[in-house]
C-alpha positions in Angstrom: 11.0 30.0 3.7 9.7 28.0 1.0 9.2 25.1 2.5 8.1 24.1 6.4 6.0 20.7 7.8 3.5 21.3 9.9 2.5 19.0 12.7 -1.0 18.2 13.4 -2.2 20.6 10.5 -5.8 18.3 10.2 -6.8 19.8 13.9 -8.4 23.0 14.8 -5.8 25.2 14.8 -3.7 23.6 12.7 -5.6 23.4 9.7 -6.2 27.1 9.8 -2.7 27.8 10.1 -2.2 25.8 7.4 -4.6 27.8 5.3 -3.6 31.1 6.5 0.2 30.6 5.4 -1.0 29.5 1.6 -3.1 32.2 1.0 -0.2 35.3 2.8 2.9 33.6 1.4 2.8 32.2 -2.2 6.2 31.1 -2.1 5.4 28.8 0.7 4.9 24.7 0.2 3.4 22.9 3.4 3.6 19.5 3.9 1.5 18.3 6.7 1.3 15.8 8.9 -1.6 14.6 10.9 -2.3 11.1 12.6 -6.3 12.2 12.1 -7.2 10.6 15.7 -10.6 12.2 16.7 -10.0 16.0 16.5 -7.7 15.5 13.1 -10.5 15.5 10.0 -9.5 15.5 6.6 -13.0 17.4 5.9 -11.2 20.6 7.8 -8.7 20.7 5.0 -11.5 19.2 1.9 -10.9 22.8 -0.3 -6.8 22.3 -0.7 -7.4 19.0 -2.1 -5.8 20.2 -5.5 -3.5 22.9 -4.2 -0.2 22.0 -5.3 1.5 23.9 -2.4 -0.2 21.3 0.1 0.8 18.1 0.8 -0.8 15.9 2.7 0.4 13.0 4.8 -1.3 10.3 7.0 1.2 9.6 10.1 2.3 9.7 13.7 4.7 12.1 15.0 6.2 9.4 17.0 7.4 7.7 13.6 10.9 9.2 13.6 11.8 7.6 10.3 8.5 8.8 8.8 9.6 12.7 10.0 13.2 12.6 9.1 12.2 11.8 5.5 9.2 14.5 5.5 11.2 17.0 6.7 14.4 16.2 4.6 14.5 19.7 3.0 12.1 22.2 5.2 13.2 25.3 7.0 10.8 24.9 9.2 8.8 22.7 11.6 6.7 24.2 13.3 4.2 21.6 15.8 0.7 21.8 16.6 0.3 17.9 17.0 -0.7 17.4 20.3 -3.7 16.0 22.6 -5.4 18.6 23.9 -8.7 17.8 25.6 -8.2 18.4 29.2 -10.9 16.6 30.5 -9.9 13.6 28.2 -6.4 14.3 30.2 -8.2 13.5 33.6 -10.2 10.9 32.3 -6.8 9.2 30.2 -3.5 10.8 30.4 -1.0 8.1 29.1 -1.9 9.7 25.4 -0.5 13.4 26.8 2.1 11.9 27.8 3.1 9.8 24.2 2.3 12.3 21.9 2.9 16.0 24.0 6.1 14.9 25.5 7.4 11.9 23.6 6.2 13.4 20.2 7.6 17.0 21.0 11.1 15.0 21.9 11.5 12.9 18.8 10.2 16.3 16.6 13.1 18.1 18.0 15.8 15.3 17.7 14.9 15.2 14.0 15.1 18.9 13.5 18.4 18.5 15.1 20.2 15.9 13.1 18.3 17.8 10.2 19.7 21.0 11.1 16.1 22.4 10.6 16.5 26.2 10.7 13.8 26.6 12.6 11.6 24.8 15.4 8.2 27.0 16.8 6.2 24.8 19.4 2.7 25.7 19.7 1.6 25.8 23.3 -0.8 26.7 25.4 -1.5 29.6 28.5 -2.4 26.4 30.5 1.0 26.1 31.2 1.0 28.7 33.9 -1.6 27.6 35.8 -4.6 29.5 37.0 -4.9 33.2 38.5 -6.9 35.1 40.9 -9.0 38.0 40.3 -6.8 40.4 38.9 -3.1 40.1 37.0 -2.0 38.6 33.8 0.1 35.8 32.2 3.6 37.1 31.1 6.4 35.2 30.0 8.2 35.3 32.8 5.4 34.5 35.1 6.5 30.1 36.7 5.0 27.2 35.2 2.3 25.8 37.3 0.3 23.2 35.4 -3.0 22.2 37.0 -4.1 18.9 34.7 -2.2 16.1 33.2 -2.7 18.3 29.9 -1.2 21.2 31.1 1.9 19.4 32.6 2.3 17.1 29.3 2.3 20.6 27.3 4.8 22.4 30.1 7.5 19.4 29.5 7.4 20.0 25.6 8.1 23.6 26.5 10.9 22.9 28.8 12.3 20.6 26.7 12.8 23.2 23.3 13.8 25.6 25.9 16.5 22.8 26.9 17.4 21.7 23.2 17.8 25.0 22.6 20.4 26.0 25.2 21.9 22.7 24.7 22.2 22.4 20.7 21.8 26.3 20.7 19.0 25.3 18.6 16.5 27.9 16.5 13.7 27.0 18.4 10.8 29.6 19.2 7.3 28.6 21.6 4.1 30.7 21.5 1.8 30.2 24.2 -2.2 31.6 23.4 -5.4 31.7 25.1 -8.8 30.2 24.4 -9.3 29.8 20.2 -12.7 29.7 19.0 -13.8 29.7 15.4 -15.1 27.1 12.8 -13.6 23.9 12.6 -13.5 23.3 16.7 -14.2 20.3 17.5 -17.6 19.9 19.5 -16.3 18.9 23.3 -14.8 22.6 23.6 -17.0 25.5 24.9 -18.2 27.2 22.6 -19.2 25.0 19.5 -20.6 22.0 22.1 -22.8 25.3 23.4 -24.1 26.4 19.5 -24.3 22.4 19.2 -26.3 22.0 22.0 -29.0 24.6 21.6 -29.6 24.4 18.3 -31.1 21.3 18.5 -32.5 22.4 22.1 -30.3 19.9 24.3 -29.3 21.1 27.6 -26.3 23.0 27.7 -23.9 21.1 30.3 -22.2 24.2 32.3 -19.2 23.2 34.8 -19.7 24.4 38.4 -21.1 27.9 38.7 -19.8 29.0 35.1 -17.9 31.5 36.3 -14.2 30.1 35.4 -12.8 33.0 33.0 -10.9 32.5 30.4 -9.5 35.2 27.9 -10.8 34.4 23.8 -9.3 34.8 20.8 -10.5 34.0 17.5 -8.0 31.4 15.7 -7.5 33.6 12.5 -5.9 35.8 15.0 -3.7 33.6 16.7 -2.7 32.0 12.9 -1.8 36.0 12.3 0.7 35.9 15.7 2.5 32.6 14.7 3.2 33.4 11.2 4.5 36.4 12.4 6.9 34.3 15.3 8.0 32.0 12.9 9.2 34.5 10.3 10.6 37.8 13.1 10.6 35.7 16.7 14.3 35.5 18.2 15.6 32.3 18.8 15.1 30.8 22.4 11.9 33.7 22.8 8.7 32.5 24.3 6.1 34.8 22.5 2.6 34.9 24.4 -0.4 35.4 22.4 -4.3 36.6 23.8 -7.1 39.8 23.0 -7.4 41.2 26.3 -10.9 39.7 25.8 -12.0 37.7 29.4 -15.4 36.4 29.7 -16.7 33.8 32.4 -18.3 31.1 30.7 -21.6 31.3 31.9 -21.4 35.0 29.9 -20.4 33.4 26.5 -23.5 30.5 26.8 -25.8 32.9 27.6 -24.5 35.5 24.5 -24.6 32.0 22.3 -28.5 31.7 23.5 -29.1 35.0 22.9 -28.1 34.7 19.4 -30.1 31.6 18.5 -32.5 33.3 20.2 -33.2 30.0 22.6 -34.0 29.9 26.1 -31.8 30.2 29.2 -33.5 27.4 31.0 -31.6 25.3 28.8 -28.5 26.0 31.0 -27.9 23.0 33.1 -24.5 23.0 35.6 -23.2 20.2 36.2 -20.1 18.8 38.7 -17.3 20.8 37.9 -14.1 19.8 36.6 -10.9 18.0 38.7 -8.6 20.4 39.6 -10.8 23.1 37.2 -8.7 26.7 36.8 -10.2 29.7 38.1 -9.0 32.3 35.4 -6.5 33.0 32.6 -5.2 35.9 31.5 -2.6 36.6 28.7 -0.4 39.4 28.8 0.4 39.8 25.1 2.8 43.2 25.1 5.9 41.4 24.1 4.8 40.5 20.9 3.0 43.7 20.0 6.1 45.9 21.0 8.7 43.0 19.2 6.9 42.0 16.1 4.1 44.7 15.6 1.1 41.9 16.0 -2.5 42.5 16.7 -5.6 40.8 17.0 -8.0 42.2 14.3 -11.0 40.2 15.2 -13.5 41.6 17.7 -15.3 38.9 19.6 -19.2 40.1 18.6 -17.8 39.9 14.9 -16.0 36.1 15.8 -18.7 34.9 17.5 -21.0 35.6 15.3 -18.9 34.7 12.4 -18.5 31.1 14.4 -22.2 30.5 15.5 -23.4 31.1 11.9 -20.8 28.5 10.3 -21.8 25.7 12.6 -25.5 26.6 11.7 -24.5 26.0 8.0 -22.1 23.1 8.2 -24.3 20.9 10.1 -23.2 17.8 7.6 -19.6 18.5 9.3 -21.0 18.3 12.6 -22.9 15.0 12.2 -19.4 13.6 10.5 -17.7 14.2 13.3 -20.2 13.2 16.4 -19.0 9.6 15.9 -20.0 6.8 17.8 -16.9 7.1 20.1 -17.6 10.9 21.1 -21.3 10.0 21.9 -20.2 7.9 24.3 -17.6 10.7 25.6 -19.9 13.2 25.8 -22.0 11.2 27.8 -19.7 9.7 30.2 -18.6 13.5 30.8 -22.0 15.5 30.7 -24.5 12.9 30.5 -24.1 11.0 34.3 -23.2 14.2 36.7 
């Protein structure tokens, strides 16, 4: 591949993927399309400002003419662009329908019309719903989304499946567990807890704090996406996880320990509606077929993440706009 269009490349996972490809594939040129909504941030890309192989364009994936022009000579489209915050989907589902479903459909039509060689859809394990105390999600697990966010991602995945079968397009899909690392927007669990703990603010924990997630360091996820982009079989889905399950409350307590803050900062708040109890990913397919393995231990990744947020207070200050603070108050202060 010589040129790829990355949508949503100023967001958390997207900016890491852009940087990972530029560092590890010196022949690839990236066109990076992002609308720069609340979670997309040009400060995430400041170190790439003068990179001749990185071209940033502010724009909407719903703008078919723009996307067509940008994708004209691209070998692949990698779609990160999505509304991804579950709580926001509960209070306002419409934006998720527009971006995650309609936006994906328009990208697929552009790829179909241009005969783009490969389309990669970046999805989530949340499309599978929730697990009990045992078992893991496989690529064959029935789709059972439980939030407007996960329902919109499920619809996008099914569109990808349909376009592959109907139009014989080369489409691959990745479904990953919870990511963490630098540049993550501070509505998500780990950066929110780091941010509050360092300022001696209350740490809001949903319900009893025993909801379990499989956590993967973001760069490991990006390596998996690149492996699927380059070597994945057309029409296939690849689960990406790290066998690193933790209840939310234990994550919170680990952060407090690292920052030498007391557990008394923890405050339990009313649970999120429809909160899935447990996610766990079986990644044996991508490991066996493509040879991918996660490299970052949770101890190493969490410490690296905490250090980054402590060292980048200006970035944190800049993303905490009035809109973010209003949203934060709505979600946590009044529970």
